[in-house]
N, C-alpha and C positions, 0 to 999 in steps of 0.2 A: 729248367729250373735249379737253382743248386738249395739246399737246405743248412744251415749250418750246422753244425757236430756240436752238442757242448763239452767245455776243453774236459778232458780224462780229470783233472785237479780240484775241477767242480764237481765232477760225477761221484766221486771216490769220498769229496766233502760230506754230501748228501748221504751219502752209501755210511757211510760211519756215523754220525749225530742222528740219523735215523732209526739204526740199529743201538745209539747207545741214551736217544735221548737227551742228550750232555754235548752243548760245542766242546765244555772241559773237556769230558773223556773221550769226542773224538781228535780233536786237536792233540791230545797227550800222544792217542795212538798213532795218528798222520806226525810226531812231529812236526810242530806247526803250533802259533799261538792261537786262542780261540776267536782272538780279534781276525785273523787272517782266514781263518774257516770258516765266519760272516761271512765274510766279503764274499768268498767263493760262494758260498750259499745266495747270495743275495747277485751276484753278476747270475748266477744260472736259473734263480726264479724270474731275472729281467729278460733272460737270451727266452727263457723257454713262454713269457708270459702268465706264470703260472705264483700262487705265494705256497711254499710249502712246506711252509712253518706257523701254527701259532707261537711268537713270541710274546714270552709271561715272564714276572719278575722272578728270575735264576733258575728258567724251567723253559723249555721248548715243547714243543705237541704235533702231531704231522696231520697238516689238514687237509680234506680229503683226496686231496689231485698230490699231496706225497704221500700218500699211506696207496693208493695208484702206483706210480714209480718204486717207492720202495718195494711193493709186492712185485714186480716185474724183475725189479734188481732181485729177490730170493728167488721167482719161480727161474729165474734163467742161470744163477747158482746152483737150484737142487740138480737141472738138467743134466749139467757138465759136471756135477762130481758122477 
């Protein structure tokens, strides 16, 4: 049985948005529109079956699942440094 790997672009979008806690800042960093970034993140959420962000008016916050995924990214990056 094979498991689908999430697209790298979606993982990059998630990591940048989680780090900045801003779709606008993450989109600017990745040179895409905020709408495109949001689309990537929604696709990742659908693929994983998890809600990664709480979307609020002019703000986002990580859900517990989002915090765990971001921590995984952070720990792997720390080990690589």
